[in-house]
N, C-alpha and C positions, 0 to 999 in steps of 0.2 A: 414312471409307465408310461403316465397323464401327460410327461409334458413329451414323451415322442408322440400323444397321440394327438394334443394341439397342435406340435409344431409341423406334424400329417398332416393336420387340415387343413393348417394355413397354407402349406405347398397346396394341399387339392385347391382349396380357392381362386391361387393364385394362377394355378393353368387353367382352369374353369375361364378365371377373368381372358387372360395373354388370351386365349380363343372368341371370347366373346365382345373381345375389343377389333378382332383380326374384322371378322368375324362384320361385324359396325361396319369400320372402314369401307370393305364392299361392298357394304348395303346403300351408303349414305355416295359412295360413288357410281354407284349404277341407278341411285331415284337421281339424284342431279344430272345423271349423261357425262358425265366427267371421265367413266372408264374407262369407254372405246379408245378414247383419245391416248392416256400411254400408264395405259396397266401394264408393265413392267416396272412399273413406278412403285406400286399400291404393295407390295408382299414386302419394298423396303420401309416403307412407312410402317405399315401393322409390326414388323422386327423391331423397330426404331422405338416406339409406343413403347410395343415385351420388356426391352430393356429399360427404360426407364421406369415401369411397372415396377421392377427384379429387383433396380433399385433401389426403389423405394422402402422395400421387404426389406430387404438386406442394412437398411439402413433406420428403420422404427424402433427396435429392440437401441439401438443407440443409442437414439432423439427420444426414447423415456416417452414412446408415448401412449399413452395408453389403449388399450384397442382391443373392448370384449367382446369379437365378433358374435362370440355364441348367447349371449343377452342380444335383447331386441333395444337395444337403446338409440334413438336414433340421431341423438348430439354425438355419440362414440361413431357413429358407421359413420354421419357429415364428415364429422374432423378428420377420418382416416380417408375418406374417398377425395375430402380438397387435395390432403395429402397427395395422394396416385395421383388425381386430376394435372398438381404442377409440375411431379417427377414425371409422366408420362409423356402431357402436352410438351410441357417446355424440354423436354430429349427431342422433339420430333423440330422444333421451331430450331432446335440449334444446329440439329443435320438440315436440316433446310437454308439458313441461313449462312450455314459456312461451305458446304456444296452450290448452293448457288441455284439451288432448285426454283425454275421460275413453271413446273407445269402444276404445279397446283395452284386452287386459287381460293381468295380468303374467303370467300361464304360457302366454299370444302369446310374450311376448316375451323368456320365461325356453326354451320351445325354439328361438324364430325364431335369437334368439344363439346357443347350441350350435350349433346347425346351421348358421348363417353363418359359425364358426369352422373346426368340418371343414368344408365348400363351400370356400374359403378354402384350407387349407390341401392341401386335397387338389388344387387348382385353380393352388397354385403352386408342386408339385409338380412336377406331370405337362404342365401345361397349354403350359408354356414349349417344350420340345421340341416338343411335337404340333406347334404351329403353326408351329416351326420347317422342322420337315419339310413341310409342308407347303408355307409361302414360297420357302425356298432353297432349288428344285430346276429339274433341265432348265437350264431357258437364264437361270436365275438364280443358280446355281452359278458359281464363280468361281473358275476354274483358274490358282491362285500362282507366282507364281518369284519364287525369292529370288536377291539381285543384292550378293555382298559378302564378307565375311570370315568363316569357318567355323566361329571361335569367336560370332560373334554373334547365330550358326543355331543354334546350340547355343543359347543363356539366353533363343532362339525359343522351344524346342522346345513347349515348354508353354503356352504362349501361343496358337501353333497349333490345335496339339489341339485348347485349349477351342473354339477359333474353329469348328472343324470342323462347328458348328452351326448356322453363319450361314451354311453356301455355302460354307466356306476349303477347297479341293483342292489342298494345298502340290504340286506336280510336278515337283520340283526345286532346284539352287544352281547358279546361275555364278559360280565361283571363284576366280584366279587362282592362290592357292597350293593344288592340286587336281591331278592328271589326270582327262580325260571319265569319266562312268562309275565315278568310284571313289565311295566312300560318306563326305562329310564331315558326323559325328558326326549319323549317321541320313540323309542325304538325298545323292538319287543327283545325283553332278556330272554336269550336261549340257554342258558347256565353260567356256572362259575369260567371261569379262564381254565384251568387243570381240563375242562371237558371240550375244550378249542378240537383237537382230532375227534372226537366222534361226532362235534355238530357239522365241522367240513363235510362229511362223510356223506351225511344225512340232511344239510341243506344244498346240497351241490355245492359247496363253494369253491370258489378258484382266485378269489383272493381274500385277504388278512388286511386288516390298517390296525399297524400296534398304537394306540391311543399318547402312550406317551413311552419314555425311556424306562423300562423295570429298572429300579432299585437297588437288584442284588444278579447280578453277572449270571447267577446259576439257570436265574427264570429268563433270563434273553437265550442263553444255549437250549433251553429246553423250548422255545417257542420259534426260532430259526429252524432247530430240526425236525421241528412239526410240519413246521411247510413243505422244508425240502422234500422232506419223506413222501407230503401225498403231493409233493408237484404245485405247490399253489405259490400262487405272488404274494409278496412281503414289503407294504410300507411299513415306515416309523415314524409318526409323525414325532420330528422333533421339537423337544419341553422345556430345550435350554436358558433362552430367553425368558420365558417362567419363574422357572432356575436361579439365574443371575436375575430376576429386573430387568433387562437389559437386549435391544435388538441384536443379533448376533449374524455373520457374515460368515460365510465355509469357503476358503480359500483352498486351493490345492498347489503347492510348490514343489517340486522331482520327487513324485510321490509322496510327498507327509500330505497330509491334510494338516488344514488350521482351523482354529475358530479366533474372529476376528469379531471385536464390535463396533465396527461401521466402516462402509465403504471411502475411501479419502482419492477424489479424482486426482486431484493434482499431488499425489504422488509418483504419477506419470509422466516420464522428462517429455514427453510431446505437450503435455497438457501443461505442466509449466509453461515451457516458451514457446506454446499460444496466450498463454495469461501474461509472459514476459514482453511480450512483441505489443498486444495491445495495451500495455500499461506502457511505451516507450512511445505507442502512436497516441493518445492522447497527452502525453506529459511532456513532450518535446515541446508541440505546439502552442501547450499552456504558459511552460517555464520561456519561451522564446518576442512569444503574440501578445500572452494575459498579464506576465505575472508583469514589466515593465511598466509600463500605467497604472496597472494596479498598485505599485509601490509608490508613485507618483502623489497617486490620489488619496490614500494611506496616511500617507509622511506628510501633506497638507495637513488631511482631519488633525493630529499628534499633535503638530505644531500651534496648530489653532484648538483645542481641547486639553488634550494633555503632552506637555513633552517627555521626551524618551527616548528609550528605543526604539527603533522600525520593527524588530522580532522581538520573537520569544522562544526563549529555546524550553528543555523540557525534556527532563530523561523519563521516555517511556520505556513500557515492555514491549517489543520485537516477538520476532516468530520464538518459539521454543522457549521464552520468556525472556531472548539473550535485548541487552539495555540498547536504549537506540536514545540520539536526540534528535526531539521531533520541532521542524522549524513551524511558529506561526507568524501572527501578524497580532502586535499588543496590540489588546482588547479594553483593559485595565488598566487605572492608575501604578503608578512607580511607585515602590516602596507595599506593596502590597504583602502585610504581615500574614497573609492566610495563605498563599498558593496552592496546599494542596485539598481548599475545603471546594467542591463545586461550584459552577455558578447558581445560579436562580435567576428565578425572574424577578426583575428589575432590579438585578444586583447592581449596589450600593462602587462597589468597586468597579463597575463598567464604568466608562467615560459616555456623551450618548450616541458619537458616529461609531463606536466598539458595537457598540447594541444594535444598530444596524449592520455592521457588516457580520457581526455574529449572527442574524438572524438571517440574512443572503447565504451565508458558509464562506463567504469570501476571505474571513481572517484563519481560514485552513487552506488557499490555494499555495499559499508557502510549499505544502506539504509536495506540491509535485515536485522538489528539487531532492527531498527525502525519498523519492519516486525513482527518478536517476539514477541516483546514489542504492540503489536496488534494497532501502531498510524497510519499502513500507510496499503496496500496491496501491493501484488506483482502489480497488474495492475488495474490499474485507471486512474484518471482524476491526472494530474501533480499538489504537491502541488508547492505555487508559497510563493513568500513573501506578508505581511502583506499589506504593500507598494503597492505592486503591487496588488491584489490581488483590493486596494482600487480602485487605477485610470482605470483596464479595467471593475469596476463593473459602473464606470461615464463613460463606450463609451458601455456598455452592458449593457442590462437592466436585461436580466437573467441571467448576470454571475454568480451569487451564487447560482444554481438549480445545478452548478456542485457540489455544497458542500453535495447532498445528499446521496454522498457517500464515503465510504476511499478513501483515494488520493492514486497514485499509485507508482512503479519505473517508470513502463515504463506504456503503456495507447494508447487507439486505435487511438489518433490526434499522436502519437509517431510516429505509423508503418506507419501510412500514410503520414508520411515526413513534420510536422509540429513539427520540436525542433528548441531549441538556441531561438536564440533572433526574438521577436515580432514585425517588421517591423513597417508594419501597422495596423488601425480596421479590415480592410477584415484579415488579421492573422487569429487575435486574432478571429475573428469572424466563422471562420473555425475550429480552435481546439476547440472552445468551443460545433459548433455545432458535431461532434469529441466526447468528454467528452460524449453531454447531451441524441446521440445516443447510446453511453456503458449502462444508465442507463439507458438507457427509455430500450433495449431491451437485457443485461445481459445473457448468461445463459454459463455454465462449461466451453461450447467447445469453448466458446469465447474468453475466457479466456484460456485456453489451445492453441488458434492458436496466440493470443496475446504476448505468452512468446515465443511460434518456434519463430515468425517471428521477434522480437526482439532480439532473440538470433542470426539468422546470419545474421540480419542486425550487432550485432558486428564483425563479419571478412569481410564483405561487408558495411561499413557506405553511407548513404546517404549524397548527396549532401549539406543537412543542417546539420550535423553532425556539430559542432563547437569546 
């Protein structure tokens, strides 16, 4: 029910903003004296701007933009307003360019877009609460009763406070661990769980929030039948994450409800196609234009300082831990007796030019060939030696989760500074945290950001580059 109220308020806000921006457009036209010249065009302009706002609203959740309009946080409102301005103004400018519209002046657009930003910002800041107060009052207010653990109620306190704008009024809690009339983490204890029906009638409760899943099926059925009999809404707070000690994701498929441990955007074939297209767009120019002169430069450096193979090939763990052969420029002397040992700062096995290649990450450039072959991606968790994978997996029980996606030449961990030798279990854990965050939150814009920041780090290497 709460999500319906939230979505409804957002839609109401969008309708109000559409009306405001249309009125603003006509007001600016009248004040500038341009409305009388081409009055029939302005309704079309208003519709185009409204379409832009609608597209932004539909795309906002998909883009994972945080928008908490119900808290007056000017940073959130400003960020959302800029998005709305970009979509609304962009839609109008595209329309004018495609239709070759000559009726509208640049000065009009300047003043209108300036007013558009101000109108959207003010409406985002003030309108949500004004609308909520008008809509969720009287019979639409929800007198809410909490049922369950006092500790869970403490966790819910801030959430409940934030939902007061939607008409939630918490009357108290039913808790078996406290005596009636006692304070339970700031909530008034109204009795035991067995007193639920009596308390609902006495307090005029219209909504019950069950703070945890009952351990016994019979208790669950009693609560459900009780609220259904009295015509009271029931919300059940899932504590599966606490029970499993891991975040969970709810999935519906063909009538079955599943619980999984994480979102995986790259399981979507369209996302994989988009990622592969980006890989090819980066890898093909790198292999054709950058790699040939770089091969010559590295070959000369090796001839002068450490003769031997140009390339270094090594077995690494790829997607789902399938082995593949990675290609790098050789940066260590030949006849290295301990290839599995991680390179360290000042490692005597690395020749001078090789140290420079590693610091600038140029030794990784041949891996674009691995990208073309489909064994790697430009971005993703770095592939490790098979021996290192086994060692890290013994230290981190969820280490192999990172193998759900293709390994990358660079990744989120690398741009966060986690490069080179992993000296402790804490460093491994922080790299793993970044890798799992990447596979759970992947989007094309994230890949573009990682590539751009990696390119910057090639010119300004971080301290961890070795």
